[in-house]
Biopython code that builds the backbone (N, CA, C, O; Angstrom):
import numpy as np
from Bio.PDB.StructureBuilder import StructureBuilder

atoms = [
    (1, "UNK", "N", (0.855, -1.169, 0.000)),
    (1, "UNK", "CA", (0.000, 0.000, 0.000)),
    (1, "UNK", "C", (0.906, 1.238, 0.000)),
    (1, "UNK", "O", (1.708, 1.415, 0.917)),
    (2, "UNK", "N", (0.784, 2.093, -1.021)),
    (2, "UNK", "CA", (1.660, 3.269, -1.107)),
    (2, "UNK", "C", (1.400, 4.271, 0.006)),
    (2, "UNK", "O", (0.269, 4.454, 0.456)),
    (3, "UNK", "N", (2.478, 4.913, 0.438)),
    (3, "UNK", "CA", (2.396, 6.010, 1.400)),
    (3, "UNK", "C", (2.672, 7.293, 0.638)),
    (3, "UNK", "O", (3.609, 7.373, -0.157)),
    (4, "UNK", "N", (1.849, 8.289, 0.891)),
    (4, "UNK", "CA", (1.938, 9.547, 0.168)),
    (4, "UNK", "C", (2.060, 10.686, 1.162)),
    (4, "UNK", "O", (1.382, 10.699, 2.189)),
    (5, "UNK", "N", (2.918, 11.634, 0.858)),
    (5, "UNK", "CA", (3.049, 12.831, 1.687)),
    (5, "UNK", "C", (2.175, 13.926, 1.077)),
    (5, "UNK", "O", (2.321, 14.271, -0.095)),
    (6, "UNK", "N", (1.268, 14.465, 1.887)),
    (6, "UNK", "CA", (0.405, 15.556, 1.453)),
    (6, "UNK", "C", (0.576, 16.716, 2.424)),
    (6, "UNK", "O", (1.100, 16.545, 3.524)),
    (7, "UNK", "N", (0.133, 17.892, 2.009)),
    (7, "UNK", "CA", (0.208, 19.065, 2.868)),
    (7, "UNK", "C", (-1.163, 19.714, 2.938)),
    (7, "UNK", "O", (-1.776, 20.010, 1.912)),
    (8, "UNK", "N", (-1.633, 19.932, 4.148)),
    (8, "UNK", "CA", (-2.894, 20.629, 4.392)),
    (8, "UNK", "C", (-2.586, 21.807, 5.309)),
    (8, "UNK", "O", (-2.137, 21.622, 6.440)),
    (9, "UNK", "N", (-2.828, 23.009, 4.820)),
    (9, "UNK", "CA", (-2.602, 24.239, 5.579)),
    (9, "UNK", "C", (-1.185, 24.292, 6.137)),
    (9, "UNK", "O", (-0.968, 24.542, 7.322)),
    (10, "UNK", "N", (-0.237, 24.050, 5.251)),
    (10, "UNK", "CA", (1.198, 24.101, 5.559)),
    (10, "UNK", "C", (1.670, 23.049, 6.553)),
    (10, "UNK", "O", (2.754, 23.180, 7.123)),
    (11, "UNK", "N", (0.878, 22.016, 6.766)),
    (11, "UNK", "CA", (1.298, 20.940, 7.666)),
    (11, "UNK", "C", (1.391, 19.646, 6.865)),
    (11, "UNK", "O", (0.452, 19.276, 6.160)),
    (12, "UNK", "N", (2.523, 18.962, 6.976)),
    (12, "UNK", "CA", (2.689, 17.708, 6.222)),
    (12, "UNK", "C", (2.007, 16.530, 6.921)),
    (12, "UNK", "O", (1.991, 16.436, 8.148)),
    (13, "UNK", "N", (1.456, 15.655, 6.122)),
    (13, "UNK", "CA", (0.829, 14.429, 6.614)),
    (13, "UNK", "C", (1.264, 13.287, 5.710)),
    (13, "UNK", "O", (1.352, 13.455, 4.493)),
    (14, "UNK", "N", (1.534, 12.135, 6.294)),
    (14, "UNK", "CA", (1.796, 10.917, 5.528)),
    (14, "UNK", "C", (0.551, 10.058, 5.610)),
    (14, "UNK", "O", (0.080, 9.728, 6.699)),
    (15, "UNK", "N", (0.022, 9.701, 4.454)),
    (15, "UNK", "CA", (-1.186, 8.887, 4.409)),
    (15, "UNK", "C", (-0.980, 7.726, 3.445)),
    (15, "UNK", "O", (-0.189, 7.809, 2.506)),
    (16, "UNK", "N", (-1.697, 6.662, 3.693)),
    (16, "UNK", "CA", (-1.646, 5.517, 2.803)),
    (16, "UNK", "C", (-2.857, 5.537, 1.887)),
    (16, "UNK", "O", (-3.919, 6.049, 2.241)),
    (17, "UNK", "N", (-2.674, 4.969, 0.706)),
    (17, "UNK", "CA", (-3.784, 4.879, -0.232)),
    (17, "UNK", "C", (-3.659, 3.579, -1.014)),
    (17, "UNK", "O", (-2.639, 2.892, -0.955)),
    (18, "UNK", "N", (-4.698, 3.267, -1.731)),
    (18, "UNK", "CA", (-4.681, 2.072, -2.554)),
    (18, "UNK", "C", (-3.728, 2.222, -3.726)),
    (18, "UNK", "O", (-3.432, 3.334, -4.163)),
    (19, "UNK", "N", (-3.262, 1.115, -4.218)),
    (19, "UNK", "CA", (-2.368, 1.111, -5.372)),
    (19, "UNK", "C", (-3.045, 1.807, -6.549)),
    (19, "UNK", "O", (-4.177, 1.481, -6.904)),
    (20, "UNK", "N", (-2.349, 2.762, -7.145)),
    (20, "UNK", "CA", (-2.892, 3.482, -8.289)),
    (20, "UNK", "C", (-3.776, 4.664, -7.930)),
    (20, "UNK", "O", (-4.280, 5.344, -8.824)),
    (21, "UNK", "N", (-3.977, 4.926, -6.645)),
    (21, "UNK", "CA", (-4.839, 6.025, -6.205)),
    (21, "UNK", "C", (-4.064, 7.288, -5.819)),
    (21, "UNK", "O", (-4.638, 8.245, -5.299)),
    (22, "UNK", "N", (-2.764, 7.278, -6.078)),
    (22, "UNK", "CA", (-1.922, 8.388, -5.632)),
    (22, "UNK", "C", (-2.352, 9.734, -6.229)),
    (22, "UNK", "O", (-2.488, 10.718, -5.502)),
    (23, "UNK", "N", (-2.563, 9.779, -7.533)),
    (23, "UNK", "CA", (-2.945, 11.044, -8.169)),
    (23, "UNK", "C", (-4.286, 11.540, -7.658)),
    (23, "UNK", "O", (-4.467, 12.736, -7.429)),
    (24, "UNK", "N", (-5.211, 10.636, -7.482)),
    (24, "UNK", "CA", (-6.531, 11.018, -6.965)),
    (24, "UNK", "C", (-6.402, 11.590, -5.559)),
    (24, "UNK", "O", (-7.004, 12.616, -5.243)),
    (25, "UNK", "N", (-5.620, 10.926, -4.722)),
    (25, "UNK", "CA", (-5.436, 11.401, -3.349)),
    (25, "UNK", "C", (-4.760, 12.766, -3.332)),
    (25, "UNK", "O", (-5.133, 13.625, -2.533)),
    (26, "UNK", "N", (-3.777, 12.980, -4.195)),
    (26, "UNK", "CA", (-3.127, 14.292, -4.273)),
    (26, "UNK", "C", (-4.138, 15.360, -4.684)),
    (26, "UNK", "O", (-4.135, 16.461, -4.134)),
    (27, "UNK", "N", (-4.994, 15.042, -5.641)),
    (27, "UNK", "CA", (-6.012, 15.993, -6.093)),
    (27, "UNK", "C", (-6.987, 16.314, -4.971)),
    (27, "UNK", "O", (-7.344, 17.474, -4.769)),
    (28, "UNK", "N", (-7.415, 15.302, -4.247)),
    (28, "UNK", "CA", (-8.332, 15.516, -3.127)),
    (28, "UNK", "C", (-7.669, 16.325, -2.019)),
    (28, "UNK", "O", (-8.289, 17.218, -1.441)),
    (29, "UNK", "N", (-6.414, 16.015, -1.724)),
    (29, "UNK", "CA", (-5.692, 16.759, -0.690)),
    (29, "UNK", "C", (-5.537, 18.224, -1.100)),
    (29, "UNK", "O", (-5.636, 19.122, -0.263)),
    (30, "UNK", "N", (-5.299, 18.454, -2.366)),
    (30, "UNK", "CA", (-5.184, 19.824, -2.864)),
    (30, "UNK", "C", (-6.504, 20.573, -2.700)),
    (30, "UNK", "O", (-6.516, 21.751, -2.344)),
    (31, "UNK", "N", (-7.613, 19.884, -2.960)),
    (31, "UNK", "CA", (-8.937, 20.489, -2.791)),
    (31, "UNK", "C", (-9.182, 20.836, -1.325)),
    (31, "UNK", "O", (-9.631, 21.938, -1.009)),
    (32, "UNK", "N", (-8.887, 19.895, -0.433)),
    (32, "UNK", "CA", (-9.077, 20.136, 1.001)),
    (32, "UNK", "C", (-8.185, 21.289, 1.459)),
    (32, "UNK", "O", (-8.626, 22.158, 2.210)),
    (33, "UNK", "N", (-6.936, 21.294, 1.008)),
    (33, "UNK", "CA", (-6.018, 22.368, 1.374)),
    (33, "UNK", "C", (-6.565, 23.728, 0.928)),
    (33, "UNK", "O", (-6.522, 24.696, 1.686)),
    (34, "UNK", "N", (-7.070, 23.796, -0.287)),
    (34, "UNK", "CA", (-7.622, 25.065, -0.790)),
    (34, "UNK", "C", (-8.817, 25.500, 0.043)),
    (34, "UNK", "O", (-8.959, 26.682, 0.357)),
    (35, "UNK", "N", (-9.675, 24.556, 0.400)),
    (35, "UNK", "CA", (-10.850, 24.902, 1.209)),
    (35, "UNK", "C", (-10.443, 25.358, 2.606)),
    (35, "UNK", "O", (-11.032, 26.295, 3.144)),
    (36, "UNK", "N", (-9.439, 24.706, 3.202)),
    (36, "UNK", "CA", (-8.957, 25.126, 4.520)),
    (36, "UNK", "C", (-8.388, 26.532, 4.435)),
    (36, "UNK", "O", (-8.631, 27.353, 5.319)),
    (37, "UNK", "N", (-7.640, 26.817, 3.390)),
    (37, "UNK", "CA", (-7.061, 28.154, 3.211)),
    (37, "UNK", "C", (-8.164, 29.209, 3.049)),
    (37, "UNK", "O", (-8.044, 30.319, 3.567)),
    (38, "UNK", "N", (-9.241, 28.858, 2.326)),
    (38, "UNK", "CA", (-10.379, 29.779, 2.192)),
    (38, "UNK", "C", (-10.963, 30.112, 3.562)),
    (38, "UNK", "O", (-11.252, 31.270, 3.863)),
    (39, "UNK", "N", (-11.130, 29.091, 4.378)),
    (39, "UNK", "CA", (-11.714, 29.293, 5.706)),
    (39, "UNK", "C", (-10.770, 30.088, 6.602)),
    (39, "UNK", "O", (-11.213, 30.923, 7.390)),
    (40, "UNK", "N", (-9.470, 29.829, 6.482)),
    (40, "UNK", "CA", (-8.497, 30.587, 7.270)),
    (40, "UNK", "C", (-8.531, 32.059, 6.878)),
    (40, "UNK", "O", (-8.430, 32.937, 7.734)),
    (41, "UNK", "N", (-8.672, 32.325, 5.582)),
    (41, "UNK", "CA", (-8.748, 33.708, 5.116)),
    (41, "UNK", "C", (-10.035, 34.381, 5.602)),
    (41, "UNK", "O", (-10.039, 35.565, 5.939)),
    (42, "UNK", "N", (-11.112, 33.619, 5.632)),
    (42, "UNK", "CA", (-12.408, 34.184, 6.034)),
    (42, "UNK", "C", (-12.536, 34.362, 7.541)),
    (42, "UNK", "O", (-13.176, 35.311, 7.997)),
    (43, "UNK", "N", (-11.938, 33.465, 8.321)),
    (43, "UNK", "CA", (-12.148, 33.470, 9.771)),
    (43, "UNK", "C", (-10.901, 33.801, 10.577)),
    (43, "UNK", "O", (-10.967, 33.899, 11.802)),
    (44, "UNK", "N", (-9.778, 33.972, 9.915)),
    (44, "UNK", "CA", (-8.548, 34.232, 10.647)),
    (44, "UNK", "C", (-7.982, 32.959, 11.236)),
    (44, "UNK", "O", (-8.455, 31.861, 10.943)),
    (45, "UNK", "N", (-6.992, 33.110, 12.048)),
    (45, "UNK", "CA", (-6.339, 31.950, 12.658)),
    (45, "UNK", "C", (-7.127, 31.500, 13.890)),
    (45, "UNK", "O", (-6.889, 31.965, 15.005)),
    (46, "UNK", "N", (-8.051, 30.602, 13.663)),
    (46, "UNK", "CA", (-8.872, 30.058, 14.754)),
    (46, "UNK", "C", (-8.333, 28.720, 15.234)),
    (46, "UNK", "O", (-8.945, 28.057, 16.071)),
    (47, "UNK", "N", (-7.187, 28.330, 14.702)),
    (47, "UNK", "CA", (-6.569, 27.063, 15.081)),
    (47, "UNK", "C", (-6.848, 25.986, 14.054)),
    (47, "UNK", "O", (-7.940, 25.905, 13.491)),
    (48, "UNK", "N", (-5.837, 25.160, 13.820)),
    (48, "UNK", "CA", (-5.967, 24.106, 12.816)),
    (48, "UNK", "C", (-7.112, 23.131, 13.097)),
    (48, "UNK", "O", (-7.848, 22.786, 12.173)),
    (49, "UNK", "N", (-7.285, 22.677, 14.337)),
    (49, "UNK", "CA", (-8.399, 21.747, 14.553)),
    (49, "UNK", "C", (-9.751, 22.347, 14.158)),
    (49, "UNK", "O", (-10.556, 21.672, 13.515)),
    (50, "UNK", "N", (-10.009, 23.587, 14.527)),
    (50, "UNK", "CA", (-11.284, 24.218, 14.169)),
    (50, "UNK", "C", (-11.395, 24.428, 12.668)),
    (50, "UNK", "O", (-12.461, 24.221, 12.089)),
    (51, "UNK", "N", (-10.299, 24.838, 12.034)),
    (51, "UNK", "CA", (-10.320, 25.020, 10.582)),
    (51, "UNK", "C", (-10.628, 23.711, 9.869)),
    (51, "UNK", "O", (-11.405, 23.681, 8.914)),
    (52, "UNK", "N", (-10.015, 22.632, 10.339)),
    (52, "UNK", "CA", (-10.250, 21.337, 9.710)),
    (52, "UNK", "C", (-11.682, 20.853, 9.930)),
    (52, "UNK", "O", (-12.291, 20.278, 9.027)),
    (53, "UNK", "N", (-12.216, 21.083, 11.121)),
    (53, "UNK", "CA", (-13.608, 20.691, 11.384)),
    (53, "UNK", "C", (-14.558, 21.519, 10.523)),
    (53, "UNK", "O", (-15.472, 20.971, 9.905)),
    (54, "UNK", "N", (-14.351, 22.827, 10.478)),
    (54, "UNK", "CA", (-15.205, 23.695, 9.675)),
    (54, "UNK", "C", (-15.144, 23.302, 8.207)),
    (54, "UNK", "O", (-16.179, 23.205, 7.547)),
    (55, "UNK", "N", (-13.953, 23.076, 7.696)),
    (55, "UNK", "CA", (-13.796, 22.676, 6.300)),
    (55, "UNK", "C", (-14.440, 21.323, 6.040)),
    (55, "UNK", "O", (-15.079, 21.128, 5.006)),
    (56, "UNK", "N", (-14.281, 20.399, 6.958)),
    (56, "UNK", "CA", (-14.904, 19.083, 6.807)),
    (56, "UNK", "C", (-16.420, 19.204, 6.727)),
    (56, "UNK", "O", (-17.063, 18.529, 5.924)),
    (57, "UNK", "N", (-16.982, 20.060, 7.559)),
    (57, "UNK", "CA", (-18.433, 20.250, 7.531)),
    (57, "UNK", "C", (-18.891, 20.883, 6.223)),
    (57, "UNK", "O", (-19.939, 20.513, 5.692)),
    (58, "UNK", "N", (-18.126, 21.824, 5.700)),
    (58, "UNK", "CA", (-18.483, 22.446, 4.423)),
    (58, "UNK", "C", (-18.415, 21.447, 3.274)),
    (58, "UNK", "O", (-19.291, 21.432, 2.409)),
    (59, "UNK", "N", (-17.384, 20.619, 3.265)),
    (59, "UNK", "CA", (-17.263, 19.600, 2.219)),
    (59, "UNK", "C", (-18.364, 18.555, 2.381)),
    (59, "UNK", "O", (-18.921, 18.087, 1.388)),
    (60, "UNK", "N", (-18.684, 18.186, 3.620)),
    (60, "UNK", "CA", (-19.781, 17.252, 3.859)),
    (60, "UNK", "C", (-21.104, 17.831, 3.377)),
    (60, "UNK", "O", (-21.955, 17.098, 2.873)),
    (61, "UNK", "N", (-21.284, 19.140, 3.528)),
    (61, "UNK", "CA", (-22.492, 19.801, 3.043)),
    (61, "UNK", "C", (-22.583, 19.703, 1.520)),
    (61, "UNK", "O", (-23.653, 19.430, 0.977)),
    (62, "UNK", "N", (-21.464, 19.924, 0.833)),
    (62, "UNK", "CA", (-21.440, 19.775, -0.627)),
    (62, "UNK", "C", (-21.819, 18.346, -1.031)),
    (62, "UNK", "O", (-22.614, 18.136, -1.947)),
    (63, "UNK", "N", (-21.243, 17.387, -0.341)),
    (63, "UNK", "CA", (-21.529, 15.986, -0.628)),
    (63, "UNK", "C", (-22.994, 15.663, -0.367)),
    (63, "UNK", "O", (-23.628, 14.959, -1.152)),
    (64, "UNK", "N", (-23.527, 16.173, 0.726)),
    (64, "UNK", "CA", (-24.934, 15.942, 1.050)),
    (64, "UNK", "C", (-25.850, 16.508, -0.039)),
    (64, "UNK", "O", (-26.829, 15.872, -0.429)),
    (65, "UNK", "N", (-25.523, 17.714, -0.526)),
    (65, "UNK", "CA", (-26.311, 18.297, -1.617)),
    (65, "UNK", "C", (-26.279, 17.408, -2.848)),
    (65, "UNK", "O", (-27.311, 17.169, -3.476)),
    (66, "UNK", "N", (-25.090, 16.917, -3.192)),
    (66, "UNK", "CA", (-24.955, 16.062, -4.371)),
    (66, "UNK", "C", (-25.719, 14.752, -4.183)),
    (66, "UNK", "O", (-26.388, 14.289, -5.107)),
    (67, "UNK", "N", (-25.626, 14.151, -2.992)),
    (67, "UNK", "CA", (-26.343, 12.899, -2.731)),
    (67, "UNK", "C", (-27.857, 13.109, -2.739)),
    (67, "UNK", "O", (-28.597, 12.259, -3.234)),
    (68, "UNK", "N", (-28.313, 14.220, -2.202)),
    (68, "UNK", "CA", (-29.744, 14.525, -2.219)),
    (68, "UNK", "C", (-30.245, 14.663, -3.651)),
    (68, "UNK", "O", (-31.331, 14.196, -3.992)),
    (69, "UNK", "N", (-29.441, 15.308, -4.477)),
    (69, "UNK", "CA", (-29.821, 15.475, -5.878)),
    (69, "UNK", "C", (-29.875, 14.125, -6.587)),
    (69, "UNK", "O", (-30.766, 13.886, -7.403)),
    (70, "UNK", "N", (-28.937, 13.255, -6.284)),
    (70, "UNK", "CA", (-28.944, 11.914, -6.877)),
    (70, "UNK", "C", (-30.200, 11.156, -6.453)),
    (70, "UNK", "O", (-30.834, 10.497, -7.277)),
    (71, "UNK", "N", (-30.560, 11.247, -5.175)),
    (71, "UNK", "CA", (-31.768, 10.569, -4.698)),
    (71, "UNK", "C", (-33.008, 11.109, -5.399)),
    (71, "UNK", "O", (-33.901, 10.349, -5.773)),
    (72, "UNK", "N", (-33.057, 12.440, -5.577)),
    (72, "UNK", "CA", (-34.197, 13.031, -6.286)),
    (72, "UNK", "C", (-34.257, 12.522, -7.716)),
    (72, "UNK", "O", (-35.334, 12.246, -8.244)),
    (73, "UNK", "N", (-33.086, 12.399, -8.340)),
    (73, "UNK", "CA", (-33.049, 11.908, -9.712)),
    (73, "UNK", "C", (-33.481, 10.453, -9.783)),
    (73, "UNK", "O", (-34.186, 10.049, -10.707)),
    (74, "UNK", "N", (-33.056, 9.671, -8.806)),
    (74, "UNK", "CA", (-33.458, 8.274, -8.789)),
    (74, "UNK", "C", (-34.963, 8.147, -8.603)),
    (74, "UNK", "O", (-35.607, 7.319, -9.249)),
    (75, "UNK", "N", (-35.517, 8.963, -7.726)),
    (75, "UNK", "CA", (-36.968, 8.953, -7.524)),
    (75, "UNK", "C", (-37.660, 9.429, -8.791)),
    (75, "UNK", "O", (-38.687, 8.875, -9.184)),
    (76, "UNK", "N", (-37.108, 10.444, -9.430)),
    (76, "UNK", "CA", (-37.664, 10.928, -10.682)),
    (76, "UNK", "C", (-37.521, 9.911, -11.789)),
    (76, "UNK", "O", (-38.356, 9.856, -12.691)),
    (77, "UNK", "N", (-36.477, 9.104, -11.735)),
    (77, "UNK", "CA", (-36.277, 8.064, -12.747)),
    (77, "UNK", "C", (-37.399, 7.042, -12.729)),
    (77, "UNK", "O", (-37.815, 6.544, -13.775)),
    (78, "UNK", "N", (-37.889, 6.730, -11.524)),
    (78, "UNK", "CA", (-39.005, 5.787, -11.433)),
    (78, "UNK", "C", (-40.249, 6.392, -12.068)),
    (78, "UNK", "O", (-41.011, 5.696, -12.739)),
    (79, "UNK", "N", (-40.453, 7.693, -11.854)),
    (79, "UNK", "CA", (-41.590, 8.378, -12.457)),
    (79, "UNK", "C", (-41.410, 8.497, -13.963)),
    (79, "UNK", "O", (-42.376, 8.406, -14.721)),
    (80, "UNK", "N", (-40.162, 8.702, -14.392)),
    (80, "UNK", "CA", (-39.891, 8.877, -15.820)),
    (80, "UNK", "C", (-40.220, 7.605, -16.589)),
    (80, "UNK", "O", (-40.670, 7.658, -17.733)),
    (81, "UNK", "N", (-39.992, 6.470, -15.952)),
    (81, "UNK", "CA", (-40.309, 5.236, -16.658)),
    (81, "UNK", "C", (-41.808, 5.107, -16.877)),
    (81, "UNK", "O", (-42.260, 4.316, -17.705)),
    (82, "UNK", "N", (-42.578, 5.897, -16.122)),
    (82, "UNK", "CA", (-44.018, 5.911, -16.328)),
    (82, "UNK", "C", (-44.411, 6.935, -17.392)),
    (82, "UNK", "O", (-45.590, 7.057, -17.725)),
    (83, "UNK", "N", (-43.412, 7.689, -17.939)),
    (83, "UNK", "CA", (-43.710, 8.561, -19.056)),
    (83, "UNK", "C", (-43.348, 10.019, -18.922)),
    (83, "UNK", "O", (-43.638, 10.780, -19.846)),
    (84, "UNK", "N", (-42.721, 10.478, -17.818)),
    (84, "UNK", "CA", (-42.388, 11.894, -17.653)),
    (84, "UNK", "C", (-40.899, 12.113, -17.889)),
    (84, "UNK", "O", (-40.140, 12.290, -16.936)),
    (85, "UNK", "N", (-40.476, 12.104, -19.146)),
    (85, "UNK", "CA", (-39.061, 12.225, -19.493)),
    (85, "UNK", "C", (-38.537, 13.644, -19.380)),
    (85, "UNK", "O", (-37.352, 13.818, -19.095)),
    (86, "UNK", "N", (-39.349, 14.664, -19.585)),
    (86, "UNK", "CA", (-38.857, 16.036, -19.575)),
    (86, "UNK", "C", (-38.405, 16.466, -18.179)),
    (86, "UNK", "O", (-37.380, 17.135, -18.051)),
    (87, "UNK", "N", (-39.138, 16.103, -17.140)),
    (87, "UNK", "CA", (-38.750, 16.451, -15.774)),
    (87, "UNK", "C", (-37.463, 15.760, -15.363)),
    (87, "UNK", "O", (-36.620, 16.360, -14.695)),
    (88, "UNK", "N", (-37.307, 14.523, -15.749)),
    (88, "UNK", "CA", (-36.101, 13.774, -15.423)),
    (88, "UNK", "C", (-34.900, 14.360, -16.141)),
    (88, "UNK", "O", (-33.819, 14.471, -15.562)),
    (89, "UNK", "N", (-35.078, 14.729, -17.380)),
    (89, "UNK", "CA", (-33.973, 15.318, -18.135)),
    (89, "UNK", "C", (-33.503, 16.610, -17.475)),
    (89, "UNK", "O", (-32.301, 16.860, -17.389)),
    (90, "UNK", "N", (-34.430, 17.419, -17.013)),
    (90, "UNK", "CA", (-34.067, 18.667, -16.344)),
    (90, "UNK", "C", (-33.312, 18.391, -15.048)),
    (90, "UNK", "O", (-32.340, 19.081, -14.739)),
    (91, "UNK", "N", (-33.748, 17.390, -14.288)),
    (91, "UNK", "CA", (-33.051, 17.052, -13.043)),
    (91, "UNK", "C", (-31.648, 16.534, -13.339)),
    (91, "UNK", "O", (-30.701, 16.862, -12.625)),
    (92, "UNK", "N", (-31.514, 15.734, -14.377)),
    (92, "UNK", "CA", (-30.197, 15.207, -14.736)),
    (92, "UNK", "C", (-29.274, 16.350, -15.140)),
    (92, "UNK", "O", (-28.095, 16.359, -14.787)),
    (93, "UNK", "N", (-29.807, 17.300, -15.869)),
    (93, "UNK", "CA", (-29.015, 18.474, -16.253)),
    (93, "UNK", "C", (-28.522, 19.243, -15.027)),
    (93, "UNK", "O", (-27.359, 19.642, -14.968)),
    (94, "UNK", "N", (-29.410, 19.450, -14.046)),
    (94, "UNK", "CA", (-29.019, 20.165, -12.826)),
    (94, "UNK", "C", (-27.941, 19.398, -12.070)),
    (94, "UNK", "O", (-26.981, 19.994, -11.583)),
    (95, "UNK", "N", (-28.094, 18.099, -11.973)),
    (95, "UNK", "CA", (-27.100, 17.286, -11.286)),
    (95, "UNK", "C", (-25.774, 17.324, -12.028)),
    (95, "UNK", "O", (-24.719, 17.456, -11.407)),
    (96, "UNK", "N", (-25.816, 17.211, -13.336)),
    (96, "UNK", "CA", (-24.586, 17.251, -14.128)),
    (96, "UNK", "C", (-23.881, 18.593, -13.935)),
    (96, "UNK", "O", (-22.661, 18.634, -13.779)),
    (97, "UNK", "N", (-24.638, 19.681, -13.943)),
    (97, "UNK", "CA", (-24.048, 21.001, -13.723)),
    (97, "UNK", "C", (-23.387, 21.075, -12.355)),
    (97, "UNK", "O", (-22.269, 21.574, -12.231)),
    (98, "UNK", "N", (-24.071, 20.581, -11.330)),
    (98, "UNK", "CA", (-23.523, 20.629, -9.967)),
    (98, "UNK", "C", (-22.258, 19.783, -9.858)),
    (98, "UNK", "O", (-21.280, 20.205, -9.241)),
    (99, "UNK", "N", (-22.272, 18.596, -10.452)),
    (99, "UNK", "CA", (-21.090, 17.740, -10.403)),
    (99, "UNK", "C", (-19.925, 18.359, -11.165)),
    (99, "UNK", "O", (-18.774, 18.237, -10.746)),
    (100, "UNK", "N", (-20.216, 19.020, -12.278)),
    (100, "UNK", "CA", (-19.162, 19.704, -13.024)),
    (100, "UNK", "C", (-18.561, 20.835, -12.199)),
    (100, "UNK", "O", (-17.349, 21.045, -12.229)),
    (101, "UNK", "N", (-19.405, 21.571, -11.457)),
    (101, "UNK", "CA", (-18.904, 22.636, -10.599)),
    (101, "UNK", "C", (-17.984, 22.080, -9.520)),
    (101, "UNK", "O", (-16.925, 22.645, -9.245)),
    (102, "UNK", "N", (-18.393, 20.965, -8.909)),
    (102, "UNK", "CA", (-17.569, 20.360, -7.864)),
    (102, "UNK", "C", (-16.261, 19.836, -8.460)),
    (102, "UNK", "O", (-15.199, 19.992, -7.856)),
    (103, "UNK", "N", (-16.333, 19.216, -9.641)),
    (103, "UNK", "CA", (-15.125, 18.701, -10.286)),
    (103, "UNK", "C", (-14.179, 19.841, -10.632)),
    (103, "UNK", "O", (-12.968, 19.718, -10.447)),
    (104, "UNK", "N", (-14.715, 20.945, -11.130)),
    (104, "UNK", "CA", (-13.877, 22.098, -11.460)),
    (104, "UNK", "C", (-13.210, 22.654, -10.217)),
    (104, "UNK", "O", (-12.049, 23.059, -10.256)),
    (105, "UNK", "N", (-13.944, 22.673, -9.113)),
    (105, "UNK", "CA", (-13.369, 23.174, -7.860)),
    (105, "UNK", "C", (-12.220, 22.266, -7.402)),
    (105, "UNK", "O", (-11.197, 22.750, -6.916)),
    (106, "UNK", "N", (-12.395, 20.952, -7.561)),
    (106, "UNK", "CA", (-11.336, 20.018, -7.166)),
    (106, "UNK", "C", (-10.133, 20.185, -8.077)),
    (106, "UNK", "O", (-8.997, 20.167, -7.604)),
    (107, "UNK", "N", (-10.358, 20.346, -9.373)),
    (107, "UNK", "CA", (-9.242, 20.461, -10.316)),
    (107, "UNK", "C", (-8.468, 21.751, -10.141)),
    (107, "UNK", "O", (-7.253, 21.763, -10.338)),
    (108, "UNK", "N", (-9.129, 22.834, -9.777)),
    (108, "UNK", "CA", (-8.431, 24.106, -9.630)),
    (108, "UNK", "C", (-7.836, 24.296, -8.254)),
    (108, "UNK", "O", (-7.096, 25.252, -8.024)),
    (109, "UNK", "N", (-8.148, 23.402, -7.339)),
    (109, "UNK", "CA", (-7.621, 23.513, -5.965)),
    (109, "UNK", "C", (-6.161, 23.138, -5.930)),
    (109, "UNK", "O", (-5.541, 23.169, -4.867)),
]
sb = StructureBuilder()
sb.init_structure("model")
sb.init_model(0)
sb.init_chain("A")
sb.init_seg("    ")
for serial, (resi, resn, name, xyz) in enumerate(atoms, 1):
    if name == "N":
        sb.init_residue(resn, " ", resi, " ")
    sb.init_atom(name, np.array(xyz, "f"), 0.0, 1.0, " ", f" {name:<3s}", serial, name[0])
structure = sb.get_structure()
């Protein structure tokens, strides 16, 4: 299992990841680091533990929004099979837009 050195808010961490997951983990760590830096800029130096908790909650909120949208789409998919394709298409478009926004944020972090 590979060990990778990452940096979050100027602090180094050694973490393990699955074989072949190194680039993904670096990208995720970069995203988390960028979000922590945003919170540090917005709230000042409130301490690393608080910054990490606040950032974790914000990222969890993003994930919750995405999961809620997926559930709505799945529920809409059952209705769509009964004949309402236009509503499902609109929901899929909204979800795709949201996922693209999150992906862009991860890539630019």
